[in-house]
mmCIF file as gemmi writes it, N, C-alpha and C atoms, coordinates in Angstrom:
data_model
loop_
_atom_site.group_PDB
_atom_site.id
_atom_site.type_symbol
_atom_site.label_atom_id
_atom_site.label_alt_id
_atom_site.label_comp_id
_atom_site.label_asym_id
_atom_site.label_entity_id
_atom_site.label_seq_id
_atom_site.pdbx_PDB_ins_code
_atom_site.Cartn_x
_atom_site.Cartn_y
_atom_site.Cartn_z
_atom_site.occupancy
_atom_site.B_iso_or_equiv
_atom_site.pdbx_formal_charge
_atom_site.auth_seq_id
_atom_site.auth_asym_id
_atom_site.pdbx_PDB_model_num
ATOM 1 N N . MET Axp A 1 ? 7.302 -10.629 -11.151 1 0 ? 1 A 1
ATOM 2 C CA . MET Axp A 1 ? 6.463 -11.383 -9.765 1 0 ? 1 A 1
ATOM 3 C C . MET Axp A 1 ? 5.334 -10.405 -9.09 1 0 ? 1 A 1
ATOM 4 N N . CYS Axp A 2 ? 4.482 -10.647 -9.093 1 0 ? 2 A 1
ATOM 5 C CA . CYS Axp A 2 ? 3.251 -9.845 -8.155 1 0 ? 2 A 1
ATOM 6 C C . CYS Axp A 2 ? 2.089 -10.433 -7.431 1 0 ? 2 A 1
ATOM 7 N N . LEU Axp A 3 ? 3.123 -9.611 -6.587 1 0 ? 3 A 1
ATOM 8 C CA . LEU Axp A 3 ? 2.52 -9.132 -4.64 1 0 ? 3 A 1
ATOM 9 C C . LEU Axp A 3 ? 1.873 -8.053 -4.518 1 0 ? 3 A 1
ATOM 10 N N . GLY Axp A 4 ? 1.171 -8.646 -3.324 1 0 ? 4 A 1
ATOM 11 C CA . GLY Axp A 4 ? 0.388 -7.516 -2.73 1 0 ? 4 A 1
ATOM 12 C C . GLY Axp A 4 ? 0.703 -6.263 -1.509 1 0 ? 4 A 1
ATOM 13 N N . ILE Axp A 5 ? 1.62 -5.776 -1.717 1 0 ? 5 A 1
ATOM 14 C CA . ILE Axp A 5 ? 2.368 -4.978 -0.63 1 0 ? 5 A 1
ATOM 15 C C . ILE Axp A 5 ? 1.638 -3.806 0.697 1 0 ? 5 A 1
ATOM 16 N N . PRO Axp A 6 ? 1.754 -3.985 1.62 1 0 ? 6 A 1
ATOM 17 C CA . PRO Axp A 6 ? 1.3 -3.508 2.729 1 0 ? 6 A 1
ATOM 18 C C . PRO Axp A 6 ? 2.293 -2.107 2.715 1 0 ? 6 A 1
ATOM 19 N N . GLY Axp A 7 ? 0.918 -0.741 2.793 1 0 ? 7 A 1
ATOM 20 C CA . GLY Axp A 7 ? 1.445 0.594 2.747 1 0 ? 7 A 1
ATOM 21 C C . GLY Axp A 7 ? 0.877 1.572 3.87 1 0 ? 7 A 1
ATOM 22 N N . LYS Axp A 8 ? 0.543 2.408 4.066 1 0 ? 8 A 1
ATOM 23 C CA . LYS Axp A 8 ? 0.104 3.232 4.988 1 0 ? 8 A 1
ATOM 24 C C . LYS Axp A 8 ? -0.378 3.985 4.049 1 0 ? 8 A 1
ATOM 25 N N . ILE Axp A 9 ? -1.652 3.862 4.535 1 0 ? 9 A 1
ATOM 26 C CA . ILE Axp A 9 ? -2.515 5.615 3.687 1 0 ? 9 A 1
ATOM 27 C C . ILE Axp A 9 ? -2.729 6.887 4.074 1 0 ? 9 A 1
ATOM 28 N N . THR Axp A 10 ? -2.286 7.339 3.691 1 0 ? 10 A 1
ATOM 29 C CA . THR Axp A 10 ? -1.676 8.902 4.076 1 0 ? 10 A 1
ATOM 30 C C . THR Axp A 10 ? -2.659 9.66 3.979 1 0 ? 10 A 1
ATOM 31 N N . GLU Axp A 11 ? -3.914 9.28 3.235 1 0 ? 11 A 1
ATOM 32 C CA . GLU Axp A 11 ? -4.421 10.759 2.496 1 0 ? 11 A 1
ATOM 33 C C . GLU Axp A 11 ? -5.574 9.611 1.986 1 0 ? 11 A 1
ATOM 34 N N . THR Axp A 12 ? -7.393 10.604 1.554 1 0 ? 12 A 1
ATOM 35 C CA . THR Axp A 12 ? -7.696 9.844 1.04 1 0 ? 12 A 1
ATOM 36 C C . THR Axp A 12 ? -8.996 11 -0.083 1 0 ? 12 A 1
ATOM 37 N N . TYR Axp A 13 ? -9.604 11.012 -1.311 1 0 ? 13 A 1
ATOM 38 C CA . TYR Axp A 13 ? -10.556 11.955 -2.1 1 0 ? 13 A 1
ATOM 39 C C . TYR Axp A 13 ? -10.91 11.101 -2.507 1 0 ? 13 A 1
ATOM 40 N N . GLU Axp A 14 ? -11.489 11.544 -3.068 1 0 ? 14 A 1
ATOM 41 C CA . GLU Axp A 14 ? -12.764 11.203 -4.242 1 0 ? 14 A 1
ATOM 42 C C . GLU Axp A 14 ? -12.646 11.393 -5.663 1 0 ? 14 A 1
ATOM 43 N N . GLU Axp A 15 ? -11.712 10.068 -6.787 1 0 ? 15 A 1
ATOM 44 C CA . GLU Axp A 15 ? -11.838 11.472 -8.499 1 0 ? 15 A 1
ATOM 45 C C . GLU Axp A 15 ? -12.481 10.727 -8.519 1 0 ? 15 A 1
ATOM 46 N N . ASN Axp A 16 ? -13.962 10.551 -10.124 1 0 ? 16 A 1
ATOM 47 C CA . ASN Axp A 16 ? -13.969 10.093 -10.967 1 0 ? 16 A 1
ATOM 48 C C . ASN Axp A 16 ? -15.652 8.678 -10.369 1 0 ? 16 A 1
ATOM 49 N N . GLY Axp A 17 ? -15.301 9.522 -8.94 1 0 ? 17 A 1
ATOM 50 C CA . GLY Axp A 17 ? -16.401 9.185 -8.218 1 0 ? 17 A 1
ATOM 51 C C . GLY Axp A 17 ? -16.083 7.485 -7.135 1 0 ? 17 A 1
ATOM 52 N N . LEU Axp A 18 ? -14.31 7.485 -7.557 1 0 ? 18 A 1
ATOM 53 C CA . LEU Axp A 18 ? -13.84 6.278 -6.829 1 0 ? 18 A 1
ATOM 54 C C . LEU Axp A 18 ? -12.99 6.623 -5.61 1 0 ? 18 A 1
ATOM 55 N N . LYS Axp A 19 ? -13.297 6.185 -4.57 1 0 ? 19 A 1
ATOM 56 C CA . LYS Axp A 19 ? -12.754 6.648 -3.445 1 0 ? 19 A 1
ATOM 57 C C . LYS Axp A 19 ? -10.874 5.851 -3.84 1 0 ? 19 A 1
ATOM 58 N N . MET Axp A 20 ? -10.332 7.236 -3.492 1 0 ? 20 A 1
ATOM 59 C CA . MET Axp A 20 ? -8.281 6.871 -3.781 1 0 ? 20 A 1
ATOM 60 C C . MET Axp A 20 ? -7.9 7.023 -2.625 1 0 ? 20 A 1
ATOM 61 N N . GLY Axp A 21 ? -7.166 7.114 -2.685 1 0 ? 21 A 1
ATOM 62 C CA . GLY Axp A 21 ? -5.797 7.869 -1.475 1 0 ? 21 A 1
ATOM 63 C C . GLY Axp A 21 ? -4.471 7.336 -1.855 1 0 ? 21 A 1
ATOM 64 N N . LYS Axp A 22 ? -2.965 7.962 -0.884 1 0 ? 22 A 1
ATOM 65 C CA . LYS Axp A 22 ? -2.379 7.882 -1.259 1 0 ? 22 A 1
ATOM 66 C C . LYS Axp A 22 ? -1.677 6.76 0.21 1 0 ? 22 A 1
ATOM 67 N N . VAL Axp A 23 ? -1.067 6.354 -0.871 1 0 ? 23 A 1
ATOM 68 C CA . VAL Axp A 23 ? -0.586 5.466 0.427 1 0 ? 23 A 1
ATOM 69 C C . VAL Axp A 23 ? 1.142 4.888 0.583 1 0 ? 23 A 1
ATOM 70 N N . ASP Axp A 24 ? 1.775 4.843 1.302 1 0 ? 24 A 1
ATOM 71 C CA . ASP Axp A 24 ? 3.18 5.135 1.893 1 0 ? 24 A 1
ATOM 72 C C . ASP Axp A 24 ? 3.497 3.594 2.348 1 0 ? 24 A 1
ATOM 73 N N . PHE Axp A 25 ? 4.858 3.418 1.312 1 0 ? 25 A 1
ATOM 74 C CA . PHE Axp A 25 ? 5.115 2.466 1.178 1 0 ? 25 A 1
ATOM 75 C C . PHE Axp A 25 ? 7.097 2.288 1.353 1 0 ? 25 A 1
ATOM 76 N N . GLY Axp A 26 ? 6.936 3.076 3.179 1 0 ? 26 A 1
ATOM 77 C CA . GLY Axp A 26 ? 8.045 3.164 3.406 1 0 ? 26 A 1
ATOM 78 C C . GLY Axp A 26 ? 9.329 4.4 2.665 1 0 ? 26 A 1
ATOM 79 N N . GLY Axp A 27 ? 8.296 5.644 2.108 1 0 ? 27 A 1
ATOM 80 C CA . GLY Axp A 27 ? 9.082 6.424 1.822 1 0 ? 27 A 1
ATOM 81 C C . GLY Axp A 27 ? 8.36 6.807 0.119 1 0 ? 27 A 1
ATOM 82 N N . VAL Axp A 28 ? 7.106 5.709 -0.472 1 0 ? 28 A 1
ATOM 83 C CA . VAL Axp A 28 ? 7.429 5.811 -1.823 1 0 ? 28 A 1
ATOM 84 C C . VAL Axp A 28 ? 6.335 5.807 -1.953 1 0 ? 28 A 1
ATOM 85 N N . VAL Axp A 29 ? 5.84 6.813 -2.12 1 0 ? 29 A 1
ATOM 86 C CA . VAL Axp A 29 ? 3.966 7.28 -2.607 1 0 ? 29 A 1
ATOM 87 C C . VAL Axp A 29 ? 3.136 6.505 -3.631 1 0 ? 29 A 1
ATOM 88 N N . LYS Axp A 30 ? 2.289 6.287 -3.589 1 0 ? 30 A 1
ATOM 89 C CA . LYS Axp A 30 ? 1.992 5.678 -4.756 1 0 ? 30 A 1
ATOM 90 C C . LYS Axp A 30 ? 0.11 6.648 -4.266 1 0 ? 30 A 1
ATOM 91 N N . SER Axp A 31 ? -0.507 7.273 -5.904 1 0 ? 31 A 1
ATOM 92 C CA . SER Axp A 31 ? -2.143 6.937 -5.958 1 0 ? 31 A 1
ATOM 93 C C . SER Axp A 31 ? -2.531 5.349 -5.939 1 0 ? 31 A 1
ATOM 94 N N . VAL Axp A 32 ? -3.648 5.223 -4.677 1 0 ? 32 A 1
ATOM 95 C CA . VAL Axp A 32 ? -4.326 3.975 -5.516 1 0 ? 32 A 1
ATOM 96 C C . VAL Axp A 32 ? -5.363 3.724 -4.494 1 0 ? 32 A 1
ATOM 97 N N . CYS Axp A 33 ? -6.422 2.809 -5.951 1 0 ? 33 A 1
ATOM 98 C CA . CYS Axp A 33 ? -7.463 2.909 -6.021 1 0 ? 33 A 1
ATOM 99 C C . CYS Axp A 33 ? -8.251 2.219 -4.436 1 0 ? 33 A 1
ATOM 100 N N . LEU Axp A 34 ? -8.774 2.87 -4.024 1 0 ? 34 A 1
ATOM 101 C CA . LEU Axp A 34 ? -9.264 2.642 -2.006 1 0 ? 34 A 1
ATOM 102 C C . LEU Axp A 34 ? -11.131 1.554 -1.824 1 0 ? 34 A 1
ATOM 103 N N . GLU Axp A 35 ? -10.896 1.53 -3.64 1 0 ? 35 A 1
ATOM 104 C CA . GLU Axp A 35 ? -12.764 1.291 -3.433 1 0 ? 35 A 1
ATOM 105 C C . GLU Axp A 35 ? -13.55 -0.366 -2.915 1 0 ? 35 A 1
ATOM 106 N N . TYR Axp A 36 ? -12.492 -1.134 -2.98 1 0 ? 36 A 1
ATOM 107 C CA . TYR Axp A 36 ? -13.078 -2.202 -2.206 1 0 ? 36 A 1
ATOM 108 C C . TYR Axp A 36 ? -12.983 -2.526 -0.779 1 0 ? 36 A 1
ATOM 109 N N . ILE Axp A 37 ? -12.428 -1.215 0.512 1 0 ? 37 A 1
ATOM 110 C CA . ILE Axp A 37 ? -11.792 -1.231 1.482 1 0 ? 37 A 1
ATOM 111 C C . ILE Axp A 37 ? -12.566 0.234 1.689 1 0 ? 37 A 1
ATOM 112 N N . PRO Axp A 38 ? -14.308 0.397 1.164 1 0 ? 38 A 1
ATOM 113 C CA . PRO Axp A 38 ? -14.535 1.114 1.629 1 0 ? 38 A 1
ATOM 114 C C . PRO Axp A 38 ? -14.823 2.312 4.002 1 0 ? 38 A 1
ATOM 115 N N . ASP Axp A 39 ? -14.277 1.509 4.363 1 0 ? 39 A 1
ATOM 116 C CA . ASP Axp A 39 ? -13.519 1.617 5.377 1 0 ? 39 A 1
ATOM 117 C C . ASP Axp A 39 ? -12.609 2.591 6.026 1 0 ? 39 A 1
ATOM 118 N N . CYS Axp A 40 ? -11.998 2.197 4.51 1 0 ? 40 A 1
ATOM 119 C CA . CYS Axp A 40 ? -10.687 2.721 4.592 1 0 ? 40 A 1
ATOM 120 C C . CYS Axp A 40 ? -10.151 4.212 5.731 1 0 ? 40 A 1
ATOM 121 N N . ARG Axp A 41 ? -9.394 4.938 6.016 1 0 ? 41 A 1
ATOM 122 C CA . ARG Axp A 41 ? -9.084 5.947 6.821 1 0 ? 41 A 1
ATOM 123 C C . ARG Axp A 41 ? -7.46 6.87 7.298 1 0 ? 41 A 1
ATOM 124 N N . VAL Axp A 42 ? -7.208 7.318 6.711 1 0 ? 42 A 1
ATOM 125 C CA . VAL Axp A 42 ? -5.54 7.89 7.36 1 0 ? 42 A 1
ATOM 126 C C . VAL Axp A 42 ? -5.574 6.801 8.452 1 0 ? 42 A 1
ATOM 127 N N . GLY Axp A 43 ? -3.915 7.076 8 1 0 ? 43 A 1
ATOM 128 C CA . GLY Axp A 43 ? -3.867 5.567 9.307 1 0 ? 43 A 1
ATOM 129 C C . GLY Axp A 43 ? -3.065 4.03 9.568 1 0 ? 43 A 1
ATOM 130 N N . ASP Axp A 44 ? -4.662 3.802 8.454 1 0 ? 44 A 1
ATOM 131 C CA . ASP Axp A 44 ? -4.877 2.383 8.039 1 0 ? 44 A 1
ATOM 132 C C . ASP Axp A 44 ? -3.81 1.902 6.916 1 0 ? 44 A 1
ATOM 133 N N . TYR Axp A 45 ? -3.573 0.935 7.572 1 0 ? 45 A 1
ATOM 134 C CA . TYR Axp A 45 ? -2.89 0.081 6.632 1 0 ? 45 A 1
ATOM 135 C C . TYR Axp A 45 ? -3.079 -0.707 5.864 1 0 ? 45 A 1
ATOM 136 N N . THR Axp A 46 ? -3.036 -1.095 4.121 1 0 ? 46 A 1
ATOM 137 C CA . THR Axp A 46 ? -3.854 -1.72 3.642 1 0 ? 46 A 1
ATOM 138 C C . THR Axp A 46 ? -2.623 -2.314 2.798 1 0 ? 46 A 1
ATOM 139 N N . VAL Axp A 47 ? -3.534 -3.509 1.919 1 0 ? 47 A 1
ATOM 140 C CA . VAL Axp A 47 ? -2.303 -4.764 0.982 1 0 ? 47 A 1
ATOM 141 C C . VAL Axp A 47 ? -2.724 -4.162 -0.158 1 0 ? 47 A 1
ATOM 142 N N . VAL Axp A 48 ? -2.042 -3.839 -1.342 1 0 ? 48 A 1
ATOM 143 C CA . VAL Axp A 48 ? -1.764 -2.92 -2.486 1 0 ? 48 A 1
ATOM 144 C C . VAL Axp A 48 ? -1.586 -4.024 -3.516 1 0 ? 48 A 1
ATOM 145 N N . HIS Axp A 49 ? -2.449 -4.55 -4.174 1 0 ? 49 A 1
ATOM 146 C CA . HIS Axp A 49 ? -1.747 -5.523 -5.758 1 0 ? 49 A 1
ATOM 147 C C . HIS Axp A 49 ? -2.351 -4.268 -6.796 1 0 ? 49 A 1
ATOM 148 N N . VAL Axp A 50 ? -1.58 -4.243 -7.112 1 0 ? 50 A 1
ATOM 149 C CA . VAL Axp A 50 ? -2.259 -3.495 -8.898 1 0 ? 50 A 1
ATOM 150 C C . VAL Axp A 50 ? -2.757 -2.313 -9.192 1 0 ? 50 A 1
ATOM 151 N N . GLY Axp A 51 ? -2.228 -1.524 -7.406 1 0 ? 51 A 1
ATOM 152 C CA . GLY Axp A 51 ? -3.018 -0.619 -7.347 1 0 ? 51 A 1
ATOM 153 C C . GLY Axp A 51 ? -4.31 -0.077 -6.912 1 0 ? 51 A 1
ATOM 154 N N . PHE Axp A 52 ? -4.885 -1.156 -6.144 1 0 ? 52 A 1
ATOM 155 C CA . PHE Axp A 52 ? -6.424 -1.738 -5.883 1 0 ? 52 A 1
ATOM 156 C C . PHE Axp A 52 ? -5.515 -2.189 -4.647 1 0 ? 52 A 1
ATOM 157 N N . GLY Axp A 53 ? -6.17 -0.814 -2.936 1 0 ? 53 A 1
ATOM 158 C CA . GLY Axp A 53 ? -6.47 -1.215 -2.054 1 0 ? 53 A 1
ATOM 159 C C . GLY Axp A 53 ? -7.073 -2.442 -2.559 1 0 ? 53 A 1
ATOM 160 N N . ILE Axp A 54 ? -6.487 -3.675 -1.78 1 0 ? 54 A 1
ATOM 161 C CA . ILE Axp A 54 ? -7.579 -4.805 -1.416 1 0 ? 54 A 1
ATOM 162 C C . ILE Axp A 54 ? -8.26 -5.564 -0.228 1 0 ? 54 A 1
ATOM 163 N N . SER Axp A 55 ? -7.348 -5.18 1.023 1 0 ? 55 A 1
ATOM 164 C CA . SER Axp A 55 ? -7.638 -5.699 2.513 1 0 ? 55 A 1
ATOM 165 C C . SER Axp A 55 ? -6.729 -4.33 3.469 1 0 ? 55 A 1
ATOM 166 N N . LYS Axp A 56 ? -7.732 -4.446 4.703 1 0 ? 56 A 1
ATOM 167 C CA . LYS Axp A 56 ? -7.182 -3.959 5.809 1 0 ? 56 A 1
ATOM 168 C C . LYS Axp A 56 ? -6.486 -4.73 6.163 1 0 ? 56 A 1
ATOM 169 N N . LEU Axp A 57 ? -4.62 -3.914 6.937 1 0 ? 57 A 1
ATOM 170 C CA . LEU Axp A 57 ? -4.168 -4.719 8.433 1 0 ? 57 A 1
ATOM 171 C C . LEU Axp A 57 ? -4.1 -4.339 9.295 1 0 ? 57 A 1
ATOM 172 N N . ASN Axp A 58 ? -3.206 -4.717 10.401 1 0 ? 58 A 1
ATOM 173 C CA . ASN Axp A 58 ? -3.069 -3.557 11.171 1 0 ? 58 A 1
ATOM 174 C C . ASN Axp A 58 ? -1.877 -3.248 11.548 1 0 ? 58 A 1
ATOM 175 N N . GLU Axp A 59 ? -0.977 -2.569 12.134 1 0 ? 59 A 1
ATOM 176 C CA . GLU Axp A 59 ? 0.337 -1.693 11.996 1 0 ? 59 A 1
ATOM 177 C C . GLU Axp A 59 ? 2.109 -3.502 12.017 1 0 ? 59 A 1
ATOM 178 N N . GLU Axp A 60 ? 1.022 -4.074 12.538 1 0 ? 60 A 1
ATOM 179 C CA . GLU Axp A 60 ? 1.944 -4.904 12.696 1 0 ? 60 A 1
ATOM 180 C C . GLU Axp A 60 ? 2.711 -6.197 12.713 1 0 ? 60 A 1
ATOM 181 N N . GLU Axp A 61 ? 1.154 -6.66 11.068 1 0 ? 61 A 1
ATOM 182 C CA . GLU Axp A 61 ? 0.959 -7.351 10.399 1 0 ? 61 A 1
ATOM 183 C C . GLU Axp A 61 ? 1.912 -6.575 8.577 1 0 ? 61 A 1
ATOM 184 N N . ALA Axp A 62 ? 1.307 -5.282 8.195 1 0 ? 62 A 1
ATOM 185 C CA . ALA Axp A 62 ? 2.481 -4.204 7.746 1 0 ? 62 A 1
ATOM 186 C C . ALA Axp A 62 ? 3.79 -4.673 7.747 1 0 ? 62 A 1
ATOM 187 N N . MET Axp A 63 ? 4.274 -3.923 8.827 1 0 ? 63 A 1
ATOM 188 C CA . MET Axp A 63 ? 5.908 -4.111 9.516 1 0 ? 63 A 1
ATOM 189 C C . MET Axp A 63 ? 6.177 -5.291 9.142 1 0 ? 63 A 1
ATOM 190 N N . GLU Axp A 64 ? 6.152 -6.464 9.23 1 0 ? 64 A 1
ATOM 191 C CA . GLU Axp A 64 ? 6.581 -7.856 9.453 1 0 ? 64 A 1
ATOM 192 C C . GLU Axp A 64 ? 6.657 -8.713 8.11 1 0 ? 64 A 1
ATOM 193 N N . THR Axp A 65 ? 5.117 -7.852 7.684 1 0 ? 65 A 1
ATOM 194 C CA . THR Axp A 65 ? 4.956 -8.302 6.035 1 0 ? 65 A 1
ATOM 195 C C . THR Axp A 65 ? 6.534 -7.425 5.355 1 0 ? 65 A 1
ATOM 196 N N . LEU Axp A 66 ? 6.262 -6.465 5.521 1 0 ? 66 A 1
ATOM 197 C CA . LEU Axp A 66 ? 7.617 -4.922 4.312 1 0 ? 66 A 1
ATOM 198 C C . LEU Axp A 66 ? 8.582 -6.385 5.154 1 0 ? 66 A 1
ATOM 199 N N . SER Axp A 67 ? 9.343 -6.426 5.897 1 0 ? 67 A 1
ATOM 200 C CA . SER Axp A 67 ? 10.669 -6.971 5.846 1 0 ? 67 A 1
ATOM 201 C C . SER Axp A 67 ? 10.783 -7.617 5.509 1 0 ? 67 A 1
ATOM 202 N N . TYR Axp A 68 ? 9.597 -9.087 5.329 1 0 ? 68 A 1
ATOM 203 C CA . TYR Axp A 68 ? 10.305 -10.624 4.574 1 0 ? 68 A 1
ATOM 204 C C . TYR Axp A 68 ? 10.382 -10.089 3.039 1 0 ? 68 A 1
ATOM 205 N N . LEU Axp A 69 ? 9.457 -9.348 2.541 1 0 ? 69 A 1
ATOM 206 C CA . LEU Axp A 69 ? 10.576 -8.727 1.326 1 0 ? 69 A 1
ATOM 207 C C . LEU Axp A 69 ? 11.436 -8.01 1.145 1 0 ? 69 A 1
ATOM 208 N N . LYS Axp A 70 ? 12.032 -6.912 1.992 1 0 ? 70 A 1
ATOM 209 C CA . LYS Axp A 70 ? 12.613 -6.504 1.864 1 0 ? 70 A 1
ATOM 210 C C . LYS Axp A 70 ? 14.162 -7.191 1.851 1 0 ? 70 A 1
ATOM 211 N N . GLN Axp A 71 ? 13.425 -8.808 2.631 1 0 ? 71 A 1
ATOM 212 C CA . GLN Axp A 71 ? 15.244 -9.729 3.01 1 0 ? 71 A 1
ATOM 213 C C . GLN Axp A 71 ? 15.105 -10.609 2.276 1 0 ? 71 A 1
ATOM 214 N N . ILE Axp A 72 ? 14.143 -11.015 1.768 1 0 ? 72 A 1
ATOM 215 C CA . ILE Axp A 72 ? 14.105 -11.315 -0.841 1 0 ? 72 A 1
ATOM 216 C C . ILE Axp A 72 ? 14.291 -10.666 -0.973 1 0 ? 72 A 1
ATOM 217 N N . GLY Axp A 73 ? 14.538 -9.904 -0.738 1 0 ? 73 A 1
ATOM 218 C CA . GLY Axp A 73 ? 14.994 -8.315 -2.495 1 0 ? 73 A 1
ATOM 219 C C . GLY Axp A 73 ? 13.425 -7.823 -3.295 1 0 ? 73 A 1
ATOM 220 N N . ALA Axp A 74 ? 11.94 -8.231 -2.732 1 0 ? 74 A 1
ATOM 221 C CA . ALA Axp A 74 ? 11.523 -8.118 -3.995 1 0 ? 74 A 1
ATOM 222 C C . ALA Axp A 74 ? 10.324 -6.85 -3.799 1 0 ? 74 A 1
ATOM 223 N N . LEU Axp A 75 ? 10.582 -5.895 -2.237 1 0 ? 75 A 1
ATOM 224 C CA . LEU Axp A 75 ? 9.604 -4.389 -2.439 1 0 ? 75 A 1
ATOM 225 C C . LEU Axp A 75 ? 10.243 -3.747 -3.519 1 0 ? 75 A 1
ATOM 226 N N . GLY Axp A 76 ? 11.727 -3.493 -3.745 1 0 ? 76 A 1
ATOM 227 C CA . GLY Axp A 76 ? 11.875 -2.247 -4.461 1 0 ? 76 A 1
ATOM 228 C C . GLY Axp A 76 ? 11.298 -2.831 -5.808 1 0 ? 76 A 1
ATOM 229 N N . GLU Axp A 77 ? 11.749 -3.991 -6.968 1 0 ? 77 A 1
ATOM 230 C CA . GLU Axp A 77 ? 11.357 -4.79 -7.746 1 0 ? 77 A 1
ATOM 231 C C . GLU Axp A 77 ? 9.611 -4.603 -8.313 1 0 ? 77 A 1
ATOM 232 N N . GLU Axp A 78 ? 9.292 -4.944 -7.035 1 0 ? 78 A 1
ATOM 233 C CA . GLU Axp A 78 ? 7.523 -4.31 -6.651 1 0 ? 78 A 1
ATOM 234 C C . GLU Axp A 78 ? 6.766 -2.901 -7.284 1 0 ? 78 A 1
ATOM 235 N N . LEU Axp A 79 ? 7.472 -2.215 -6.994 1 0 ? 79 A 1
ATOM 236 C CA . LEU Axp A 79 ? 7.317 -0.626 -6.542 1 0 ? 79 A 1
ATOM 237 C C . LEU Axp A 79 ? 7.95 -0.336 -7.712 1 0 ? 79 A 1
ATOM 238 N N . GLY Axp A 80 ? 8.692 -0.463 -9.061 1 0 ? 80 A 1
ATOM 239 C CA . GLY Axp A 80 ? 8.935 -0.124 -9.935 1 0 ? 80 A 1
ATOM 240 C C . GLY Axp A 80 ? 10.054 0.016 -9.496 1 0 ? 80 A 1
ATOM 241 N N . GLY Axp A 81 ? 11.415 -0.828 -9.071 1 0 ? 81 A 1
ATOM 242 C CA . GLY Axp A 81 ? 12.942 -0.104 -8.462 1 0 ? 81 A 1
ATOM 243 C C . GLY Axp A 81 ? 12.863 1.001 -7.706 1 0 ? 81 A 1
ATOM 244 N N . GLU Axp A 82 ? 12.025 1.425 -7.543 1 0 ? 82 A 1
ATOM 245 C CA . GLU Axp A 82 ? 11.809 2.643 -6.303 1 0 ? 82 A 1
ATOM 246 C C . GLU Axp A 82 ? 12.64 2.636 -4.655 1 0 ? 82 A 1
ATOM 247 N N . ASP Axp A 83 ? 13.659 2.626 -4.339 1 0 ? 83 A 1
ATOM 248 C CA . ASP Axp A 83 ? 13.929 2.814 -2.744 1 0 ? 83 A 1
ATOM 249 C C . ASP Axp A 83 ? 13.728 2.659 -2.509 1 0 ? 83 A 1
ATOM 250 N N . VAL Axp A 84 ? 13.293 2.104 -1.313 1 0 ? 84 A 1
ATOM 251 C CA . VAL Axp A 84 ? 12.337 1.788 0.484 1 0 ? 84 A 1
ATOM 252 C C . VAL Axp A 84 ? 13.156 1.281 1.234 1 0 ? 84 A 1
ATOM 253 N N . GLU Axp A 85 ? 12.529 2.467 1.513 1 0 ? 85 A 1
ATOM 254 C CA . GLU Axp A 85 ? 13.688 2.618 3.983 1 0 ? 85 A 1
ATOM 255 C C . GLU Axp A 85 ? 13.479 1.178 4.161 1 0 ? 85 A 1
C-alpha cells in the first residue's frame, strides 16, 4: 500500500536547485522534496507521498489523519516499519 502521510515541516533548505525539507512524522524525520508546495514554511503540515510534499493541510487535519492511519496499522508500514508516537 502506498499512502500520503501527513507530517510537520521542521526545516527547509535547497538541494540541487530544489526546495527540500525535513518532515517529522511523530518522531520519525525524513528528507522530503517540497518543490510542489513552494509556499510551505517551517511549522506547516504537508501530505507526503513517495518522498514528495504534495499539499498543505492544517494541524487538525494532520492529527486526525495520523490517528486514523495508526488505528488501521498502516503508519509504521508506510514509514519503513519505524515506530511512530
